VOGU-3710 file (C-alpha; in Angstrom, 3 decimals, decimal comma):
1> xxxxxxxxxx> -35,039/-25,836/26,077  -36,163/-29,424/26,148  -36,421/-30,906/29,646  -33,754/-33,544/28,941  -31,362/-31,122/27,225  -28,503/-30,248/29,616  -26,767/-27,910/27,182  -26,484/-24,339/28,481  -28,276/-21,969/26,117  -29,309/-18,384/26,557
11> xxxxxxxxxx> -32,695/-19,188/25,019  -34,931/-22,229/24,762  -38,150/-21,960/26,769  -40,136/-21,246/23,615  -38,739/-24,358/21,879  -39,551/-28,035/22,319  -36,307/-29,196/20,705  -32,787/-27,914/20,309  -31,413/-26,798/16,944  -30,406/-29,248/14,262
21> xxxxxxxxxx> -26,697/-30,030/14,052  -26,392/-28,089/10,799  -28,136/-25,096/12,367  -25,824/-25,227/15,380  -22,793/-25,323/13,108  -24,071/-22,311/11,171  -24,834/-20,353/14,351  -21,671/-21,094/16,267  -19,358/-18,087/16,669  -17,471/-18,868/19,870
31> xxxxxxxxxx> -14,168/-20,069/18,352  -13,682/-17,124/15,985  -14,851/-14,578/18,576  -12,827/-15,990/21,469  -10,516/-12,991/21,480  -13,495/-10,943/22,751  -13,560/-12,939/26,006  -11,468/-10,443/28,056  -13,686/-7,572/26,946  -16,845/-9,534/27,715
41> xxxxxxxxxx> -15,476/-10,352/31,162  -14,623/-6,684/31,721  -18,153/-5,634/30,723  -19,616/-8,420/32,849  -17,798/-7,177/35,935  -19,164/-3,696/35,284  -22,642/-5,172/34,871  -22,348/-7,084/38,152  -21,605/-3,778/39,875  -24,580/-2,181/38,109
51> xxxxxxxxxx> -26,942/-4,967/39,234  -25,651/-4,636/42,771  -26,265/-0,887/42,636  -29,793/-1,567/41,357  -30,491/-3,918/44,270  -30,724/-7,018/42,073  -27,625/-8,694/43,493  -26,608/-9,095/47,108  -23,098/-8,063/48,046  -22,192/-11,736/48,424
61> xxxxxxxxxx> -23,538/-12,598/44,957  -21,765/-9,597/43,432  -18,450/-10,537/45,025  -18,825/-14,191/44,010  -19,580/-13,253/40,408  -16,688/-10,783/40,161  -14,271/-13,331/41,619  -15,537/-16,046/39,267  -15,201/-13,750/36,257  -11,593/-13,032/37,212
71> xxxxxxxxxx> -10,922/-16,763/37,534  -12,470/-17,398/34,113  -10,169/-14,753/32,662  -7,111/-16,530/34,024  -8,412/-19,860/32,766  -9,096/-18,474/29,295  -5,590/-17,029/29,075  -3,962/-20,335/30,000  -6,292/-22,453/27,860  -7,938/-24,188/30,817
81> xxxxxxxxxx> -11,232/-22,609/29,733  -12,160/-22,805/26,062  -15,382/-23,107/24,069  -17,215/-26,417/23,971  -18,824/-27,582/20,709  -22,236/-26,864/22,237  -21,397/-23,243/23,071  -23,198/-21,036/20,580  -21,104/-17,973/21,369  -18,729/-16,588/23,968
91> xxxxxxxxxx> -21,641/-15,318/26,082  -23,017/-18,851/26,305  -19,582/-20,241/27,131  -18,969/-17,728/29,915  -22,405/-18,266/31,461  -21,853/-22,027/31,288  -18,586/-21,616/33,177  -20,173/-19,276/35,725  -22,894/-21,831/36,437  -20,280/-24,566/36,747
101> xxxxxxxxxx> -18,525/-22,465/39,383  -21,432/-20,817/41,205  -24,551/-22,842/40,440  -27,761/-20,769/40,043  -25,932/-17,585/41,056  -24,006/-17,848/37,791  -27,244/-17,228/35,895  -28,079/-13,996/37,714  -25,708/-11,854/35,693  -27,885/-11,999/32,601
111> xxxxxxxxxx> -30,567/-9,768/34,136  -30,840/-6,333/32,517  -28,799/-7,071/29,424  -29,014/-8,981/26,162  -26,475/-10,542/23,867  -27,351/-7,651/21,567  -25,955/-4,874/23,751  -23,323/-7,241/25,133  -21,897/-8,093/21,701  -21,974/-4,455/20,586
121> xxxxxxxxxx> -20,089/-3,426/23,726  -17,476/-6,160/23,396  -16,666/-5,200/19,822  -16,271/-1,509/20,685  -13,928/-2,363/23,548  -11,880/-4,673/21,340  -11,597/-2,140/18,532  -10,622/0,710/20,862  -7,870/-1,486/22,278  -6,800/-2,660/18,809
131> xxxxxxxxxx> -6,639/0,955/17,589  -4,112/1,813/20,272  -2,027/-1,270/19,572  -1,923/-0,394/15,872  -1,172/3,257/16,607  1,946/2,203/18,501  3,087/0,039/15,599  2,424/2,810/13,086  4,505/5,140/15,266  7,337/2,604/15,122
141> xxxxxxxxxx> 7,199/2,635/11,324  7,173/6,428/11,279  10,209/6,429/13,554  12,002/4,074/11,133  11,247/6,406/8,226  12,441/9,414/10,231  15,635/7,584/11,172  16,417/6,842/7,544  15,549/10,434/6,632  18,107/11,718/9,139
151> xxxxxxxxxx> 20,726/9,260/7,915  20,191/10,289/4,271  19,449/13,970/4,764  21,932/15,188/2,165  21,313/12,551/-0,495  19,430/14,047/-3,457  17,235/11,887/-5,700  15,236/12,573/-8,847  11,686/13,199/-7,657  9,099/11,829/-10,036
161> xxxxxxxxxx> 5,670/12,333/-11,507  4,239/9,713/-13,853  7,333/7,686/-12,830  9,404/10,111/-14,922  12,176/12,332/-13,580  10,663/15,639/-12,461  12,600/17,728/-9,920  15,418/16,953/-7,476  14,342/16,111/-3,935  16,284/14,882/-0,897
171> xxxxxxxxxx> 15,778/11,217/-0,018  14,853/12,497/3,443  12,021/14,555/1,971  10,794/11,536/0,010  10,803/9,254/3,072  8,973/11,862/5,135  6,339/12,028/2,399  5,480/8,462/3,471  5,573/9,322/7,174  2,956/12,090/6,995
181> xxxxxxxxxx> 0,113/9,843/5,714  0,868/7,431/8,559  0,666/10,316/11,045  -2,737/11,198/9,591  -3,775/7,571/9,984  -3,093/7,728/13,709  -5,083/10,947/13,903  -7,923/9,159/12,125  -7,769/6,375/14,714  -7,953/8,940/17,497
191> xxxxxxxxxx> -10,794/10,766/15,799  -12,616/7,464/15,275  -12,054/6,523/18,902  -13,886/9,637/20,091  -16,980/8,547/18,151  -16,633/4,915/19,194  -16,508/5,821/22,909  -20,264/5,288/23,348  -21,485/2,400/25,514  -24,409/0,272/24,282
201> xxxxxxxxxx> -24,940/-1,325/27,725  -28,390/-0,618/29,064  -30,025/-0,943/25,651  -30,576/-4,677/26,313  -32,211/-6,335/23,285  -33,404/-3,054/21,734  -35,746/-1,214/24,128  -33,798/-0,869/27,355  -34,608/-2,678/30,603  -36,976/-2,236/33,526
211> xxxxxxxxxx> -34,144/-3,095/35,916  -32,892/0,259/37,264  -29,259/-0,068/36,315  -27,293/3,096/35,505  -25,885/2,906/31,949  -23,814/6,063/32,483  -21,996/4,505/35,433  -21,390/1,310/33,451  -20,042/3,381/30,579  -17,664/5,217/32,886
221> xxxxxxxxxx> -16,358/1,984/34,416  -15,486/0,710/30,945  -13,739/3,856/29,733  -16,567/5,070/27,501  -17,400/8,749/27,245  -21,142/8,224/27,675  -24,011/5,789/27,229  -25,914/5,553/23,963  -28,738/8,072/23,505  -31,071/5,651/21,664
231> xxxxxxxxxx> -31,432/2,003/22,649  -32,342/0,833/19,134  -29,403/2,599/17,580  -27,135/1,224/20,327  -27,657/-2,390/19,260  -28,134/-1,798/15,517  -25,173/0,532/15,009  -22,053/-0,891/13,411  -20,748/2,425/12,130  -17,807/2,000/14,489
241> xxxxxxxxxx> -16,888/-1,278/12,762  -17,332/0,118/9,244  -15,392/3,301/10,008  -12,619/1,357/11,732  -12,392/-0,892/8,674  -12,071/2,166/6,445  -9,234/3,589/8,537  -7,443/0,226/8,653  -7,894/-0,153/4,916  -6,479/3,307/4,251
251> xxxxxxxxxx> -3,491/2,406/6,431  -3,058/-0,658/4,214  -3,188/1,504/1,096  -0,507/3,817/2,496  1,670/0,833/3,371  1,120/-0,544/-0,123  2,329/2,690/-1,744  5,465/2,620/0,398  5,942/-1,041/-0,470  5,716/-0,263/-4,192
261> xxxxxxxxxx> 8,482/2,310/-3,793  10,650/-0,309/-2,051  10,097/-2,729/-4,943  11,227/-0,028/-7,390  14,145/1,266/-5,323  15,595/-2,213/-4,809  15,240/-3,304/-8,442  18,326/-3,611/-10,657  16,929/-0,859/-12,881  16,848/1,640/-9,996
271> xxxxxxxxxx> 19,469/0,160/-7,679  18,878/2,912/-5,124  18,588/0,653/-2,067  19,128/-2,860/-0,818  17,028/-4,797/1,649  18,677/-6,509/4,574  18,867/-10,270/4,003  16,440/-10,820/6,889  13,696/-9,021/4,970  14,204/-10,534/1,548
281> xxxxxxxxxx> 13,918/-14,028/0,062  15,591/-16,006/-2,694  14,509/-18,177/-5,572  14,149/-21,958/-5,588  15,827/-22,110/-8,997  17,719/-18,846/-9,629  20,686/-18,519/-7,242  21,240/-14,815/-7,876  17,784/-13,629/-6,834  17,077/-11,381/-3,854
291> xxxxxxxxxx> 13,365/-10,723/-3,882  11,579/-7,882/-2,010  8,922/-10,205/-0,631  8,334/-8,053/2,461  7,158/-5,260/0,158  5,197/-7,498/-2,198  3,345/-9,198/0,643  2,542/-5,797/2,137  1,234/-4,624/-1,217  -0,880/-7,745/-1,591
301> xxxxxxxxxx> -2,430/-7,432/1,872  -3,951/-4,088/0,901  -6,312/-5,938/-1,424  -7,372/-8,166/1,435  -8,152/-5,141/3,601  -10,218/-3,571/0,819  -12,161/-6,839/0,626  -12,877/-6,771/4,383  -14,266/-3,252/4,104  -16,387/-3,702/1,001
311> xxxxxxxxxx> -17,683/-7,093/2,130  -18,871/-5,721/5,455  -20,521/-2,675/3,876  -22,388/-5,009/1,509  -23,578/-7,027/4,511  -24,898/-3,983/6,344  -26,527/-2,086/3,502  -30,029/-3,593/3,662  -30,556/-4,531/7,320  -33,717/-3,310/9,071
321> xxxxxxxxxx> -33,550/-2,162/12,677  -32,533/-3,476/15,021  -30,324/-6,545/15,458  -29,996/-9,189/12,747  -27,679/-12,208/12,739  -26,096/-10,903/9,522  -24,273/-8,506/11,819  -22,266/-11,399/13,181  -20,086/-10,853/10,094  -18,665/-7,716/11,717
331> xxxxxxxxxx> -16,173/-9,735/13,739  -14,451/-11,744/10,984  -13,974/-8,535/8,991  -12,474/-6,407/11,764  -10,450/-9,288/13,209  -8,917/-10,031/9,820  -8,124/-6,378/9,171  -6,473/-5,898/12,571  -4,553/-9,175/12,279  -3,358/-8,275/8,785
341> xxxxxxxxxx> -1,925/-4,940/9,895  -0,413/-6,460/13,018  1,469/-8,845/10,733  2,516/-6,268/8,147  3,582/-3,317/10,300  6,437/-4,945/12,292  7,846/-6,600/9,161  7,777/-3,406/7,119  9,227/-1,429/10,014  12,164/-3,827/10,258
351> xxxxxxxxxx> 12,710/-3,640/6,511  12,825/0,167/6,560  15,100/0,298/9,610  17,677/-2,005/8,026  17,454/-0,904/4,376  20,706/0,437/2,902  20,549/3,385/0,472  23,163/3,694/-2,284  24,075/7,375/-2,253  26,219/7,392/-5,401
361> xxxxxxxxxx> 23,617/5,585/-7,513  20,832/7,886/-6,315  22,734/11,115/-6,901  23,885/9,970/-10,301  20,244/9,448/-11,203  19,328/12,875/-9,828  21,529/14,555/-12,429  19,803/12,801/-15,323  16,452/13,541/-16,896  16,687/17,351/-16,911
371> xxxxxxxxxx> 15,418/17,514/-13,307  16,498/21,164/-12,886  14,474/22,375/-15,874  11,665/23,781/-13,708  14,113/25,600/-11,438  15,822/27,031/-14,509  12,502/28,349/-15,848  11,719/29,952/-12,496  15,135/31,663/-12,463  14,235/33,228/-15,804
381> xxxxxxxxxx> 10,999/34,469/-14,241  13,138/36,168/-11,594  14,763/38,061/-14,464  11,387/39,321/-15,697  10,692/36,668/-18,321  6,990/35,635/-18,336  6,741/32,029/-17,170  5,001/30,986/-20,385  8,037/32,169/-22,374  10,486/30,703/-19,850
391> xxxxxxxxxx> 8,721/27,348/-20,047  8,963/27,361/-23,848  12,612/28,409/-23,822  13,722/25,741/-21,379  11,608/23,166/-23,178  13,490/23,925/-26,406  16,801/23,574/-24,576  15,733/20,175/-23,280  14,745/19,124/-26,797  18,069/20,336/-28,164
401> xxxxxxxxxx> 19,967/18,488/-25,451  18,117/15,352/-26,457  19,054/15,832/-30,100  22,707/16,243/-29,196  22,626/13,402/-26,685  23,917/15,562/-23,841  22,592/16,822/-20,511  21,594/20,454/-20,059  24,873/21,186/-18,306  26,779/19,922/-21,354
411> xxxxxxxxxx> 25,036/22,139/-23,884  27,478/24,304/-25,824  27,286/27,953/-24,797  26,044/28,987/-28,228  23,034/26,687/-27,764  21,906/28,249/-24,484  20,317/31,372/-25,925  19,035/33,710/-23,215  20,466/31,566/-20,436  23,847/33,141/-19,811
421> xxxxxxxxxx> 26,036/34,189/-16,934  24,980/33,077/-13,467  21,893/31,343/-14,895  24,144/29,120/-16,930  25,893/28,176/-13,674  22,641/26,627/-12,502  22,826/23,979/-15,233  23,634/20,641/-13,643  23,783/21,945/-10,050  21,138/19,726/-8,466
431> xxxxxxxxxx> 21,937/20,602/-4,808  21,693/24,307/-5,606  18,314/23,777/-7,216  17,102/21,909/-4,145  18,118/24,727/-1,780  16,532/27,377/-3,990  13,044/26,095/-3,182  11,787/28,214/-0,302  8,074/27,476/0,139  6,752/25,791/3,285
441> xxxxxxxxxx> 7,169/22,022/3,227  9,652/22,201/0,357  13,001/20,493/-0,188  15,622/22,836/1,246  17,700/21,567/4,144  16,135/23,850/6,746  12,611/22,794/5,722  13,505/19,117/5,879  15,026/19,660/9,322  11,801/21,243/10,548
451> xxxxxxxxxx> 9,817/18,317/9,168  12,006/15,841/11,029  11,560/17,727/14,307  7,776/17,958/13,914  7,512/14,317/12,875  9,513/13,186/15,908  7,217/15,155/18,225  4,180/13,617/16,512  5,532/10,124/17,058  5,945/10,783/20,779
461> xxxxxxxxxx> 2,368/12,077/21,022  1,120/9,035/19,149  2,957/6,687/21,485  1,492/8,536/24,441  -2,026/7,851/23,172  -1,187/4,272/22,236  0,040/3,590/25,776  -2,779/5,448/27,503  -3,991/3,828/30,725  -7,598/2,940/29,903
471> xxxxxxxxxx> -9,797/0,195/31,407  -10,008/-1,837/28,199  -6,265/-2,314/27,617  -5,550/-6,016/28,042  -1,935/-6,199/26,923  -1,113/-8,628/24,148  -4,309/-9,469/22,297  -2,576/-12,539/20,851  -2,798/-14,181/24,286  -6,532/-14,510/23,812
481> xxx> -6,533/-16,165/20,407  -7,415/-19,847/20,325  -4,505/-22,047/19,251
//
């Protein structure tokens, strides 16, 4: 840097002048990346230990650096330490503060690492922590769905395809059909985490370092499974960010589908459920309105998540190895996706927990639309009628019922043709039709009970992983956001 330039930079000897103001503004990432500070401090403490082990720090220097890093963490949490306009990034800001506290010793920590492996490490630590936080919140939503399933276990609704009445299903079964995708989402987070548990530290800028630090030991201190196998890949890889964005986006899509059901169920046309007043809004002009904004906002956020994913993939698609500043766009994308879900999940969970189902309205709907037609056809198969013929026969009965303006159960006996005796008794008996389904994962009461038990056990396992004691858990990530 220029001789009269007192700004702390992590580069400058090659340059006779500092960057133009417009260039500094374009380059600056410290404010938006401030939430990475605790992870950078964690990695910096591990690196101080590695430099001490390599003989590049005295015990006194190591202890002074570790103590100063802990102080900086406290200061960052309280707001006493924050980025200055001149700080290009959080690494610059932290080194500036170290030098303010320790003088030249504060500059010793940079040996053996680069902002390239440092930034890659910080993001992995942040995402692994964020994944566990989100997993806990997804488990809460699953628990809310399971609770409503238990409370409405014997309420039968008209299951739908093409938004048309299809076959009768318990409300519990329907709610659990939204819980299973969320359970898979947590499994995806865990599966992703296993691949993300690779430490880039030791790769330095791209080719490693001559300083004999032990990347494997650093990785272990930070809760990683192992150090990266290839130094170039370590700093160029953002698969962990792209894959995390995909999983978070798919979570958003699953939440959006649930939200769409809530919009339908709470409409006057359906009238199956009512949102608690705390999770609905009114109209500025129409006094009677009770709008399902919690569901609509959830549905809308899915589009935002899709944008984060596709935007980041477009950024990465043409980058040569290794590091390029384009990759700085990884943080806004993953931060926005994590923040979006952290907003949506508690609100949707509260809405599900407090939603009231209208049993009479639902069961009245279940008896309409010829929902037992398929079960009736399958009963004919039990009597030796080929399904093709049974399908045709029941289809004609449905058509005749439509002509007469009556339900199947109201068809005159002379109109029922081959359906006589005990098969005629099936007409209109929706609960009987539900219990007759015996395949795994189907709608009978015993099957639904098994689902509830398995889903509850899954939620407990998910919470166990979410609350796992790992080095990179920092508690509430919101504490580290700049006001």
